[in-house]
N, CA, C and O atoms as a GROMACS GRO file, in nm:
protein
  324
    1MET      N    1   4.722   4.715   0.553
    1MET     CA    2   4.832   4.669   0.480
    1MET      C    3   4.799   4.648   0.331
    1MET      O    4   4.912   4.633   0.286
    2GLY      N    5   4.742   4.641   0.260
    2GLY     CA    6   4.717   4.597   0.121
    2GLY      C    7   4.565   4.591   0.102
    2GLY      O    8   4.518   4.558  -0.007
    3ILE      N    9   4.485   4.622   0.207
    3ILE     CA   10   4.344   4.620   0.191
    3ILE      C   11   4.295   4.728   0.099
    3ILE      O   12   4.201   4.704   0.023
    4GLY      N   13   4.351   4.836   0.101
    4GLY     CA   14   4.316   4.956   0.010
    4GLY      C   15   4.332   4.912  -0.142
    4GLY      O   16   4.259   4.962  -0.228
    5LEU      N   17   4.422   4.821  -0.172
    5LEU     CA   18   4.452   4.786  -0.315
    5LEU      C   19   4.338   4.678  -0.353
    5LEU      O   20   4.306   4.661  -0.470
    6ALA      N   21   4.288   4.617  -0.263
    6ALA     CA   22   4.185   4.515  -0.305
    6ALA      C   23   4.048   4.574  -0.355
    6ALA      O   24   3.963   4.501  -0.407
    7HIS      N   25   4.029   4.709  -0.338
    7HIS     CA   26   3.913   4.772  -0.374
    7HIS      C   27   3.936   4.869  -0.498
    7HIS      O   28   3.853   4.955  -0.528
    8MET      N   29   4.039   4.851  -0.558
    8MET     CA   30   4.088   4.918  -0.666
    8MET      C   31   4.012   4.889  -0.791
    8MET      O   32   4.008   4.771  -0.824
    9ASP      N   33   3.952   4.976  -0.866
    9ASP     CA   34   3.878   4.962  -0.984
    9ASP      C   35   3.960   5.013  -1.104
    9ASP      O   36   3.990   5.132  -1.115
   10PHE      N   37   3.995   4.916  -1.198
   10PHE     CA   38   4.075   4.947  -1.314
   10PHE      C   39   3.983   4.976  -1.439
   10PHE      O   40   4.033   4.997  -1.549
   11THR      N   41   3.844   4.976  -1.419
   11THR     CA   42   3.762   5.003  -1.531
   11THR      C   43   3.780   5.134  -1.601
   11THR      O   44   3.781   5.143  -1.724
   12PRO      N   45   3.797   5.244  -1.514
   12PRO     CA   46   3.813   5.373  -1.588
   12PRO      C   47   3.944   5.380  -1.663
   12PRO      O   48   3.952   5.443  -1.768
   13LEU      N   49   4.047   5.317  -1.610
   13LEU     CA   50   4.181   5.308  -1.688
   13LEU      C   51   4.164   5.239  -1.809
   13LEU      O   52   4.211   5.286  -1.913
   14PHE      N   53   4.099   5.128  -1.809
   14PHE     CA   54   4.080   5.045  -1.931
   14PHE      C   55   3.998   5.111  -2.033
   14PHE      O   56   4.028   5.106  -2.153
   15TYR      N   57   3.887   5.177  -1.986
   15TYR     CA   58   3.810   5.262  -2.068
   15TYR      C   59   3.877   5.376  -2.141
   15TYR      O   60   3.851   5.406  -2.257
   16GLY      N   61   3.972   5.442  -2.059
   16GLY     CA   62   4.049   5.544  -2.111
   16GLY      C   63   4.150   5.495  -2.218
   16GLY      O   64   4.174   5.563  -2.317
   17VAL      N   65   4.208   5.374  -2.195
   17VAL     CA   66   4.300   5.317  -2.304
   17VAL      C   67   4.220   5.286  -2.433
   17VAL      O   68   4.262   5.316  -2.544
   18VAL      N   69   4.108   5.227  -2.413
   18VAL     CA   70   4.033   5.189  -2.532
   18VAL      C   71   3.981   5.318  -2.602
   18VAL      O   72   3.970   5.318  -2.725
   19MET      N   73   3.948   5.433  -2.526
   19MET     CA   74   3.916   5.554  -2.589
   19MET      C   75   4.020   5.616  -2.666
   19MET      O   76   4.000   5.671  -2.774
   20PHE      N   77   4.144   5.606  -2.603
   20PHE     CA   78   4.270   5.665  -2.672
   20PHE      C   79   4.297   5.596  -2.801
   20PHE      O   80   4.329   5.659  -2.902
   21LEU      N   81   4.284   5.459  -2.797
   21LEU     CA   82   4.314   5.369  -2.920
   21LEU      C   83   4.207   5.408  -3.024
   21LEU      O   84   4.237   5.414  -3.143
   22GLY      N   85   4.089   5.432  -2.983
   22GLY     CA   86   3.981   5.476  -3.080
   22GLY      C   87   4.013   5.606  -3.150
   22GLY      O   88   4.009   5.615  -3.273
   23LEU      N   89   4.048   5.711  -3.066
   23LEU     CA   90   4.090   5.830  -3.116
   23LEU      C   91   4.212   5.835  -3.197
   23LEU      O   92   4.218   5.916  -3.289
   24TRP      N   93   4.311   5.755  -3.169
   24TRP     CA   94   4.434   5.748  -3.237
   24TRP      C   95   4.409   5.677  -3.373
   24TRP      O   96   4.468   5.713  -3.474
   25SER      N   97   4.314   5.569  -3.372
   25SER     CA   98   4.281   5.497  -3.491
   25SER      C   99   4.221   5.588  -3.592
   25SER      O  100   4.258   5.588  -3.709
   26MET      N  101   4.131   5.665  -3.548
   26MET     CA  102   4.062   5.763  -3.640
   26MET      C  103   4.155   5.867  -3.691
   26MET      O  104   4.156   5.892  -3.812
   27TRP      N  105   4.239   5.934  -3.604
   27TRP     CA  106   4.339   6.026  -3.646
   27TRP      C  107   4.429   5.973  -3.748
   27TRP      O  108   4.464   6.043  -3.844
   28HIS      N  109   4.473   5.839  -3.731
   28HIS     CA  110   4.565   5.786  -3.823
   28HIS      C  111   4.504   5.757  -3.955
   28HIS      O  112   4.567   5.780  -4.058
   29LYS      N  113   4.381   5.706  -3.957
   29LYS     CA  114   4.310   5.699  -4.077
   29LYS      C  115   4.280   5.818  -4.161
   29LYS      O  116   4.281   5.812  -4.284
   30ILE      N  117   4.252   5.930  -4.094
   30ILE     CA  118   4.235   6.054  -4.153
   30ILE      C  119   4.365   6.112  -4.214
   30ILE      O  120   4.363   6.161  -4.327
   31THR      N  121   4.474   6.106  -4.140
   31THR     CA  122   4.596   6.153  -4.190
   31THR      C  123   4.665   6.078  -4.293
   31THR      O  124   4.757   6.126  -4.360
   32HIS      N  125   4.618   5.951  -4.308
   32HIS     CA  126   4.682   5.860  -4.406
   32HIS      C  127   4.579   5.835  -4.524
   32HIS      O  128   4.602   5.746  -4.605
   33GLY      N  129   4.481   5.903  -4.532
   33GLY     CA  130   4.379   5.896  -4.644
   33GLY      C  131   4.307   5.765  -4.640
   33GLY      O  132   4.269   5.717  -4.746
   34GLN      N  133   4.287   5.709  -4.542
   34GLN     CA  134   4.201   5.585  -4.543
   34GLN      C  135   4.053   5.628  -4.500
   34GLN      O  136   4.006   5.609  -4.388
   35ILE      N  137   3.996   5.682  -4.594
   35ILE     CA  138   3.856   5.744  -4.574
   35ILE      C  139   3.755   5.631  -4.550
   35ILE      O  140   3.665   5.649  -4.468
   36LEU      N  141   3.765   5.524  -4.615
   36LEU     CA  142   3.667   5.408  -4.601
   36LEU      C  143   3.679   5.362  -4.460
   36LEU      O  144   3.574   5.353  -4.396
   37GLY      N  145   3.792   5.333  -4.403
   37GLY     CA  146   3.810   5.281  -4.276
   37GLY      C  147   3.757   5.382  -4.170
   37GLY      O  148   3.691   5.344  -4.074
   38PHE      N  149   3.789   5.517  -4.193
   38PHE     CA  150   3.742   5.617  -4.106
   38PHE      C  151   3.588   5.622  -4.110
   38PHE      O  152   3.523   5.633  -4.006
   39THR      N  153   3.534   5.614  -4.225
   39THR     CA  154   3.390   5.634  -4.234
   39THR      C  155   3.310   5.510  -4.167
   39THR      O  156   3.206   5.523  -4.102
   40ILE      N  157   3.368   5.402  -4.190
   40ILE     CA  158   3.324   5.271  -4.122
   40ILE      C  159   3.324   5.288  -3.971
   40ILE      O  160   3.225   5.261  -3.903
   41GLU      N  161   3.440   5.335  -3.920
   41GLU     CA  162   3.455   5.336  -3.770
   41GLU      C  163   3.370   5.439  -3.711
   41GLU      O  164   3.323   5.416  -3.600
   42VAL      N  165   3.341   5.558  -3.774
   42VAL     CA  166   3.264   5.649  -3.711
   42VAL      C  167   3.117   5.608  -3.727
   42VAL      O  168   3.042   5.621  -3.631
   43SER      N  169   3.074   5.560  -3.841
   43SER     CA  170   2.939   5.512  -3.854
   43SER      C  171   2.907   5.401  -3.757
   43SER      O  172   2.804   5.413  -3.691
   44VAL      N  173   2.988   5.291  -3.740
   44VAL     CA  174   2.967   5.188  -3.640
   44VAL      C  175   2.958   5.246  -3.503
   44VAL      O  176   2.873   5.211  -3.421
   45PHE      N  177   3.047   5.330  -3.481
   45PHE     CA  178   3.051   5.386  -3.332
   45PHE      C  179   2.910   5.458  -3.305
   45PHE      O  180   2.846   5.427  -3.205
   46ALA      N  181   2.862   5.555  -3.397
   46ALA     CA  182   2.743   5.627  -3.393
   46ALA      C  183   2.619   5.530  -3.379
   46ALA      O  184   2.527   5.552  -3.299
   47LEU      N  185   2.623   5.419  -3.464
   47LEU     CA  186   2.505   5.334  -3.464
   47LEU      C  187   2.488   5.257  -3.327
   47LEU      O  188   2.381   5.252  -3.267
   48VAL      N  189   2.604   5.198  -3.282
   48VAL     CA  190   2.607   5.116  -3.166
   48VAL      C  191   2.583   5.200  -3.051
   48VAL      O  192   2.506   5.160  -2.964
   49PHE      N  193   2.642   5.318  -3.039
   49PHE     CA  194   2.616   5.413  -2.925
   49PHE      C  195   2.479   5.446  -2.910
   49PHE      O  196   2.427   5.445  -2.798
   50ILE      N  197   2.409   5.479  -3.023
   50ILE     CA  198   2.257   5.513  -3.013
   50ILE      C  199   2.178   5.391  -2.982
   50ILE      O  200   2.082   5.395  -2.905
   51LEU      N  201   2.216   5.286  -3.040
   51LEU     CA  202   2.132   5.167  -3.004
   51LEU      C  203   2.144   5.119  -2.856
   51LEU      O  204   2.052   5.055  -2.805
   52HIS      N  205   2.256   5.150  -2.789
   52HIS     CA  206   2.265   5.113  -2.650
   52HIS      C  207   2.228   5.233  -2.561
   52HIS      O  208   2.262   5.232  -2.443
   53GLY      N  209   2.163   5.330  -2.609
   53GLY     CA  210   2.104   5.435  -2.530
   53GLY      C  211   2.196   5.543  -2.486
   53GLY      O  212   2.157   5.624  -2.402
   54GLY      N  213   2.316   5.550  -2.536
   54GLY     CA  214   2.409   5.654  -2.485
   54GLY      C  215   2.473   5.646  -2.349
   54GLY      O  216   2.525   5.744  -2.295
   55THR      N  217   2.468   5.520  -2.294
   55THR     CA  218   2.522   5.489  -2.159
   55THR      C  219   2.673   5.480  -2.173
   55THR      O  220   2.728   5.475  -2.283
   56MET      N  221   2.736   5.478  -2.059
   56MET     CA  222   2.883   5.453  -2.054
   56MET      C  223   2.921   5.312  -2.105
   56MET      O  224   3.020   5.294  -2.177
   57ALA      N  225   2.843   5.219  -2.068
   57ALA     CA  226   2.869   5.083  -2.115
   57ALA      C  227   2.833   5.074  -2.261
   57ALA      O  228   2.896   4.996  -2.333
   58GLY      N  229   2.738   5.146  -2.310
   58GLY     CA  230   2.706   5.147  -2.452
   58GLY      C  231   2.826   5.213  -2.537
   58GLY      O  232   2.858   5.174  -2.649
   59GLY      N  233   2.886   5.318  -2.468
   59GLY     CA  234   2.995   5.385  -2.540
   59GLY      C  235   3.122   5.292  -2.546
   59GLY      O  236   3.199   5.292  -2.643
   60PHE      N  237   3.138   5.212  -2.430
   60PHE     CA  238   3.248   5.124  -2.427
   60PHE      C  239   3.228   5.011  -2.547
   60PHE      O  240   3.322   4.978  -2.620
   61ALA      N  241   3.109   4.961  -2.557
   61ALA     CA  242   3.082   4.863  -2.659
   61ALA      C  243   3.095   4.918  -2.788
   61ALA      O  244   3.149   4.851  -2.877
   62ALA      N  245   3.049   5.043  -2.812
   62ALA     CA  246   3.057   5.110  -2.929
   62ALA      C  247   3.203   5.134  -2.982
   62ALA      O  248   3.235   5.123  -3.101
   63MET      N  249   3.285   5.169  -2.881
   63MET     CA  250   3.430   5.188  -2.918
   63MET      C  251   3.501   5.063  -2.958
   63MET      O  252   3.582   5.063  -3.051
   64ILE      N  253   3.471   4.953  -2.884
   64ILE     CA  254   3.531   4.827  -2.928
   64ILE      C  255   3.474   4.784  -3.054
   64ILE      O  256   3.551   4.745  -3.141
   65CYS      N  257   3.345   4.787  -3.076
   65CYS     CA  258   3.292   4.749  -3.208
   65CYS      C  259   3.346   4.834  -3.318
   65CYS      O  260   3.370   4.781  -3.426
   66ALA      N  261   3.366   4.957  -3.301
   66ALA     CA  262   3.406   5.050  -3.400
   66ALA      C  263   3.557   5.021  -3.435
   66ALA      O  264   3.595   5.025  -3.552
   67LEU      N  265   3.635   4.995  -3.337
   67LEU     CA  266   3.776   4.962  -3.356
   67LEU      C  267   3.791   4.825  -3.440
   67LEU      O  268   3.872   4.817  -3.532
   68LEU      N  269   3.712   4.722  -3.405
   68LEU     CA  270   3.710   4.606  -3.482
   68LEU      C  271   3.664   4.622  -3.622
   68LEU      O  272   3.726   4.572  -3.716
   69ALA      N  273   3.550   4.695  -3.637
   69ALA     CA  274   3.490   4.710  -3.771
   69ALA      C  275   3.585   4.800  -3.853
   69ALA      O  276   3.605   4.772  -3.971
   70GLY      N  277   3.646   4.909  -3.793
   70GLY     CA  278   3.733   4.997  -3.878
   70GLY      C  279   3.870   4.930  -3.917
   70GLY      O  280   3.937   4.976  -4.010
   71SER      N  281   3.909   4.820  -3.844
   71SER     CA  282   4.028   4.750  -3.877
   71SER      C  283   4.000   4.632  -3.971
   71SER      O  284   4.085   4.604  -4.056
   72ILE      N  285   3.889   4.562  -3.962
   72ILE     CA  286   3.860   4.437  -4.036
   72ILE      C  287   3.789   4.462  -4.163
   72ILE      O  288   3.831   4.412  -4.267
   73LEU      N  289   3.678   4.543  -4.161
   73LEU     CA  290   3.586   4.565  -4.284
   73LEU      C  291   3.661   4.613  -4.401
   73LEU      O  292   3.652   4.552  -4.508
   74PRO      N  293   3.743   4.730  -4.389
   74PRO     CA  294   3.815   4.777  -4.500
   74PRO      C  295   3.905   4.679  -4.576
   74PRO      O  296   3.916   4.684  -4.698
   75ARG      N  297   3.970   4.590  -4.499
   75ARG     CA  298   4.046   4.487  -4.560
   75ARG      C  299   3.966   4.385  -4.639
   75ARG      O  300   4.006   4.340  -4.747
   76THR      N  301   3.847   4.350  -4.578
   76THR     CA  302   3.766   4.243  -4.656
   76THR      C  303   3.698   4.299  -4.768
   76THR      O  304   3.662   4.226  -4.861
   77ILE      N  305   3.674   4.434  -4.768
   77ILE     CA  306   3.603   4.501  -4.876
   77ILE      C  307   3.702   4.510  -4.997
   77ILE      O  308   3.668   4.484  -5.112
   78ARG      N  309   3.829   4.552  -4.961
   78ARG     CA  310   3.933   4.556  -5.069
   78ARG      C  311   3.967   4.430  -5.118
   78ARG      O  312   3.988   4.422  -5.239
   79ARG      N  313   3.976   4.326  -5.045
   79ARG     CA  314   4.010   4.194  -5.093
   79ARG      C  315   3.908   4.132  -5.187
   79ARG      O  316   3.948   4.053  -5.273
   80ASN      N  317   3.780   4.163  -5.176
   80ASN     CA  318   3.669   4.116  -5.246
   80ASN      C  319   3.663   4.196  -5.388
   80ASN      O  320   3.585   4.153  -5.474
   81LYS      N  321   3.731   4.295  -5.412
   81LYS     CA  322   3.707   4.372  -5.532
   81LYS      C  323   3.783   4.301  -5.652
   81LYS      O  324   3.777   4.348  -5.765
   0.00000   0.00000   0.00000
């Protein structure tokens, strides 16, 4: 009766949502000329992914870190100029 639902794993769904947000964020930055934000996002993703050994968990950490860095760092850099 509901036992099958107890073993459901939502991790791949959450991983996919975060991956979509990352791709959408990069596409949005490229199409709107936000080169600094795009560069930061790609650089942070590559660095964190390499440091974590290229695993799925490392990729997930890299996606979240890149989303945060690509959203926050360009604003703080522009504010300090």
